[in-house]
C-alpha positions, 0 to 999 in steps of 0.5 A, spaced: 499 499 500 503 506 497 502 513 501 496 515 496 492 509 498 494 510 504 491 517 505 485 516 501 483 510 505 484 513 512 482 520 509 476 521 515 481 519 520 486 523 518 482 529 518 477 528 524 482 525 529 486 532 529 480 536 530 477 532 536 484 533 539 484 540 537 477 541 540 479 538 547 485 542 547 481 549 545 476 547 550 481 546 556 484 553 555 478 556 555 476 553 561 482 557 564 480 564 562 477 567 568 473 572 564 469 566 561 469 561 567 469 563 574 474 559 579 468 556 582 464 554 576 471 552 573 471 544 572 476 540 575 481 537 569 485 531 570 492 531 573 495 530 566 493 537 564 493 541 571 501 541 570 500 546 565 496 551 568 498 557 571 
């Protein structure tokens, strides 16, 4: 299977997986904006993401 066949066969996964990851990453950063989400309403993030918060 050549690269062209691989891309044509897996185009949906190649497009959708990065979009899902980007949406989750963006949502995580929106949760840290104090103007948009108060500290009382902010949901607890998993431990893996808490190290990147300030």
